[in-house]
MIMIVO-795038 format. One record per atom (N, C-alpha, C): x, z, y; chain; residue in three letters. Coordinates in steps of 0.02 Angstrom, whole numbers, padded with zeros to 5 digits. Layout:
BEGIN
+--------+--------+--------+----+-----+
:     px :     pz :     py : ch :  aa :
+--------+--------+--------+----+-----+
:      X :      Z :      Y :  A : ALA :
...
+--------+--------+--------+----+-----+
//
This chain:
BEGIN
+--------+--------+--------+----+-----+
:     px :     pz :     py : ch :  aa :
+--------+--------+--------+----+-----+
:  01802 :  01174 : -01433 :  A : MET :
:  01797 :  01113 : -01394 :  A : MET :
:  01867 :  01089 : -01374 :  A : MET :
:  01909 :  01136 : -01353 :  A : TYR :
:  01976 :  01115 : -01332 :  A : TYR :
:  02017 :  01089 : -01391 :  A : TYR :
:  02005 :  01117 : -01450 :  A : ASP :
:  02040 :  01094 : -01509 :  A : ASP :
:  02023 :  01021 : -01524 :  A : ASP :
:  01959 :  01003 : -01515 :  A : GLU :
:  01938 :  00934 : -01526 :  A : GLU :
:  01972 :  00887 : -01477 :  A : GLU :
:  01979 :  00909 : -01413 :  A : GLN :
:  02012 :  00868 : -01363 :  A : GLN :
:  02086 :  00859 : -01380 :  A : GLN :
:  02118 :  00912 : -01404 :  A : ASP :
:  02188 :  00907 : -01423 :  A : ASP :
:  02197 :  00858 : -01481 :  A : ASP :
:  02149 :  00858 : -01528 :  A : GLU :
:  02154 :  00811 : -01583 :  A : GLU :
:  02148 :  00740 : -01558 :  A : GLU :
:  02105 :  00728 : -01507 :  A : ASP :
:  02099 :  00661 : -01480 :  A : ASP :
:  02164 :  00639 : -01447 :  A : ASP :
:  02199 :  00685 : -01415 :  A : LEU :
:  02262 :  00666 : -01383 :  A : LEU :
:  02317 :  00651 : -01433 :  A : LEU :
:  02310 :  00675 : -01494 :  A : ASP :
:  02360 :  00661 : -01545 :  A : ASP :
:  02362 :  00587 : -01562 :  A : ASP :
:  02308 :  00550 : -01547 :  A : VAL :
:  02306 :  00478 : -01560 :  A : VAL :
:  02354 :  00442 : -01514 :  A : VAL :
:  02364 :  00467 : -01453 :  A : VAL :
:  02408 :  00436 : -01404 :  A : VAL :
:  02478 :  00464 : -01413 :  A : VAL :
:  02527 :  00420 : -01420 :  A : SER :
:  02595 :  00443 : -01433 :  A : SER :
:  02623 :  00480 : -01372 :  A : SER :
:  02671 :  00526 : -01382 :  A : PRO :
:  02698 :  00565 : -01326 :  A : PRO :
:  02728 :  00522 : -01271 :  A : PRO :
:  02757 :  00465 : -01288 :  A : SER :
:  02787 :  00422 : -01237 :  A : SER :
:  02733 :  00394 : -01191 :  A : SER :
:  02672 :  00389 : -01215 :  A : HIS :
:  02617 :  00363 : -01174 :  A : HIS :
:  02585 :  00417 : -01132 :  A : HIS :
:  02596 :  00480 : -01150 :  A : ARG :
:  02564 :  00535 : -01114 :  A : ARG :
:  02596 :  00547 : -01046 :  A : ARG :
:  02661 :  00542 : -01041 :  A : ALA :
:  02696 :  00558 : -00979 :  A : ALA :
:  02707 :  00495 : -00938 :  A : ALA :
:  02682 :  00494 : -00877 :  A : GLY :
:  02696 :  00440 : -00832 :  A : GLY :
:  02656 :  00377 : -00844 :  A : GLY :
:  02605 :  00380 : -00885 :  A : THR :
:  02564 :  00322 : -00900 :  A : THR :
:  02492 :  00337 : -00881 :  A : THR :
:  02459 :  00289 : -00851 :  A : THR :
:  02389 :  00297 : -00835 :  A : THR :
:  02348 :  00280 : -00896 :  A : THR :
:  02302 :  00326 : -00913 :  A : LEU :
:  02259 :  00316 : -00970 :  A : LEU :
:  02187 :  00307 : -00947 :  A : LEU :
:  02150 :  00268 : -00984 :  A : ILE :
:  02078 :  00261 : -00972 :  A : ILE :
:  02044 :  00301 : -01027 :  A : ILE :
:  02009 :  00355 : -01007 :  A : ILE :
:  01976 :  00398 : -01054 :  A : ILE :
:  01901 :  00391 : -01046 :  A : ILE :
:  01868 :  00371 : -01100 :  A : ASP :
:  01796 :  00362 : -01100 :  A : ASP :
:  01767 :  00413 : -01149 :  A : ASP :
:  01726 :  00460 : -01123 :  A : ASP :
:  01698 :  00511 : -01168 :  A : ASP :
:  01638 :  00485 : -01208 :  A : ASP :
:  01614 :  00426 : -01193 :  A : GLY :
:  01560 :  00395 : -01231 :  A : GLY :
:  01491 :  00421 : -01214 :  A : GLY :
:  01485 :  00461 : -01161 :  A : CYS :
:  01420 :  00490 : -01142 :  A : CYS :
:  01387 :  00448 : -01087 :  A : CYS :
:  01321 :  00451 : -01086 :  A : ASP :
:  01282 :  00418 : -01034 :  A : ASP :
:  01271 :  00468 : -00978 :  A : ASP :
:  01304 :  00459 : -00922 :  A : TRP :
:  01303 :  00506 : -00866 :  A : TRP :
:  01249 :  00489 : -00814 :  A : TRP :
:  01208 :  00439 : -00824 :  A : THR :
:  01161 :  00415 : -00774 :  A : THR :
:  01114 :  00470 : -00749 :  A : THR :
:  01080 :  00504 : -00795 :  A : THR :
:  01032 :  00556 : -00774 :  A : THR :
:  01067 :  00615 : -00741 :  A : THR :
:  01128 :  00632 : -00764 :  A : TRP :
:  01164 :  00687 : -00734 :  A : TRP :
:  01185 :  00669 : -00662 :  A : TRP :
:  01206 :  00607 : -00650 :  A : LEU :
:  01225 :  00586 : -00582 :  A : LEU :
:  01166 :  00589 : -00535 :  A : LEU :
:  01107 :  00568 : -00559 :  A : GLU :
:  01047 :  00573 : -00517 :  A : GLU :
:  01031 :  00647 : -00503 :  A : GLU :
:  01037 :  00689 : -00553 :  A : TRP :
:  01025 :  00761 : -00545 :  A : TRP :
:  01074 :  00790 : -00494 :  A : TRP :
:  01137 :  00770 : -00497 :  A : ASN :
:  01188 :  00795 : -00452 :  A : ASN :
:  01176 :  00772 : -00380 :  A : ASN :
:  01151 :  00711 : -00371 :  A : MET :
:  01138 :  00686 : -00303 :  A : MET :
:  01082 :  00726 : -00269 :  A : MET :
:  01038 :  00757 : -00309 :  A : ASN :
:  00983 :  00796 : -00281 :  A : ASN :
:  01000 :  00870 : -00274 :  A : ASN :
:  01064 :  00889 : -00282 :  A : SER :
:  01082 :  00960 : -00282 :  A : SER :
:  01068 :  00994 : -00215 :  A : SER :
:  01082 :  00962 : -00159 :  A : ARG :
:  01069 :  00992 : -00094 :  A : ARG :
:  00994 :  01002 : -00082 :  A : ARG :
:  00954 :  00956 : -00106 :  A : ARG :
:  00881 :  00962 : -00098 :  A : ARG :
:  00856 :  01023 : -00137 :  A : ARG :
:  00882 :  01031 : -00198 :  A : ARG :
:  00861 :  01088 : -00239 :  A : ARG :
:  00882 :  01153 : -00206 :  A : ARG :
:  00942 :  01154 : -00176 :  A : ILE :
:  00966 :  01215 : -00143 :  A : ILE :
:  00921 :  01232 : -00084 :  A : ILE :
:  00903 :  01183 : -00043 :  A : SER :
:  00861 :  01196 :  00016 :  A : SER :
:  00790 :  01216 : -00004 :  A : SER :
:  00766 :  01192 : -00060 :  A : GLU :
:  00700 :  01211 : -00084 :  A : GLU :
:  00701 :  01276 : -00125 :  A : GLU :
:  00760 :  01301 : -00140 :  A : GLY :
:  00767 :  01363 : -00177 :  A : GLY :
:  00749 :  01356 : -00251 :  A : GLY :
:  00758 :  01297 : -00278 :  A : ARG :
:  00742 :  01285 : -00349 :  A : ARG :
:  00806 :  01285 : -00391 :  A : ARG :
:  00797 :  01301 : -00454 :  A : PHE :
:  00853 :  01296 : -00501 :  A : PHE :
:  00831 :  01253 : -00560 :  A : PHE :
:  00871 :  01204 : -00576 :  A : GLU :
:  00858 :  01161 : -00634 :  A : GLU :
:  00922 :  01157 : -00675 :  A : GLU :
:  00914 :  01161 : -00740 :  A : LEU :
:  00971 :  01151 : -00784 :  A : LEU :
:  00992 :  01078 : -00782 :  A : LEU :
:  01056 :  01064 : -00789 :  A : PRO :
:  01078 :  00994 : -00789 :  A : PRO :
:  01050 :  00958 : -00851 :  A : PRO :
:  01034 :  00894 : -00845 :  A : PRO :
:  01009 :  00857 : -00902 :  A : PRO :
:  01063 :  00844 : -00954 :  A : PRO :
:  01041 :  00830 : -01014 :  A : ALA :
:  01088 :  00815 : -01068 :  A : ALA :
:  01123 :  00748 : -01055 :  A : ALA :
:  01184 :  00743 : -01080 :  A : ARG :
:  01221 :  00680 : -01075 :  A : ARG :
:  01232 :  00656 : -01146 :  A : ARG :
:  01185 :  00615 : -01172 :  A : PRO :
:  01189 :  00595 : -01242 :  A : PRO :
:  01249 :  00549 : -01256 :  A : PRO :
:  01276 :  00557 : -01315 :  A : LEU :
:  01332 :  00516 : -01337 :  A : LEU :
:  01305 :  00448 : -01357 :  A : LEU :
:  01327 :  00395 : -01323 :  A : VAL :
:  01302 :  00327 : -01337 :  A : VAL :
:  01354 :  00283 : -01371 :  A : VAL :
:  01417 :  00303 : -01369 :  A : SER :
:  01469 :  00266 : -01403 :  A : SER :
:  01525 :  00314 : -01422 :  A : SER :
:  01570 :  00292 : -01464 :  A : ALA :
:  01625 :  00335 : -01485 :  A : ALA :
:  01674 :  00346 : -01427 :  A : ALA :
:  01699 :  00407 : -01418 :  A : PRO :
:  01749 :  00420 : -01366 :  A : PRO :
:  01813 :  00379 : -01379 :  A : PRO :
:  01844 :  00354 : -01325 :  A : THR :
:  01905 :  00315 : -01332 :  A : THR :
:  01957 :  00336 : -01281 :  A : THR :
:  02020 :  00327 : -01299 :  A : ILE :
:  02076 :  00338 : -01254 :  A : ILE :
:  02118 :  00274 : -01258 :  A : ILE :
:  02127 :  00240 : -01201 :  A : GLN :
:  02166 :  00178 : -01200 :  A : GLN :
:  02218 :  00182 : -01145 :  A : GLN :
:  02273 :  00147 : -01156 :  A : GLN :
:  02324 :  00142 : -01105 :  A : GLN :
:  02302 :  00088 : -01055 :  A : GLN :
:  02308 :  00104 : -00990 :  A : LYS :
:  02289 :  00055 : -00939 :  A : LYS :
:  02343 :  00002 : -00935 :  A : LYS :
:  02321 : -00060 : -00934 :  A : ARG :
:  02367 : -00116 : -00929 :  A : ARG :
:  02382 : -00130 : -00856 :  A : ARG :
:  02444 : -00150 : -00842 :  A : GLY :
:  02464 : -00165 : -00774 :  A : GLY :
:  02439 : -00233 : -00752 :  A : GLY :
:  02454 : -00252 : -00690 :  A : LYS :
:  02432 : -00316 : -00662 :  A : LYS :
:  02459 : -00375 : -00702 :  A : LYS :
:  02521 : -00370 : -00722 :  A : HIS :
:  02554 : -00427 : -00753 :  A : HIS :
:  02565 : -00417 : -00829 :  A : HIS :
:  02523 : -00375 : -00859 :  A : ALA :
:  02530 : -00363 : -00931 :  A : ALA :
:  02511 : -00425 : -00971 :  A : ALA :
:  02547 : -00435 : -01023 :  A : ARG :
:  02532 : -00491 : -01067 :  A : ARG :
:  02490 : -00468 : -01125 :  A : ARG :
:  02452 : -00514 : -01153 :  A : ASN :
:  02409 : -00496 : -01210 :  A : ASN :
:  02449 : -00482 : -01269 :  A : ASN :
+--------+--------+--------+----+-----+
//
C-alpha cells in the first residue's frame, strides 16, 4: 500500500513537495464512514462492536497543487 502511495507522489515534482500546499483526493466516498464514526460513542456506551463500512472508490485519486488567492489561470 505504501509503495502505491509513493508512486502517486512521483507525479508531483520535488519542488512542489516542499513548502507547497497540496490538495489530495483519494477518490473514495466517505459518507457512510463519517456517519459510522459519529455514532462511535453510542456504540461504546451500548457495548457493541461494528466493523467500519467500506469506502468505495468513486473517482480516480488526484494530487493537485493548491492555487493561491491571486493565482492566474
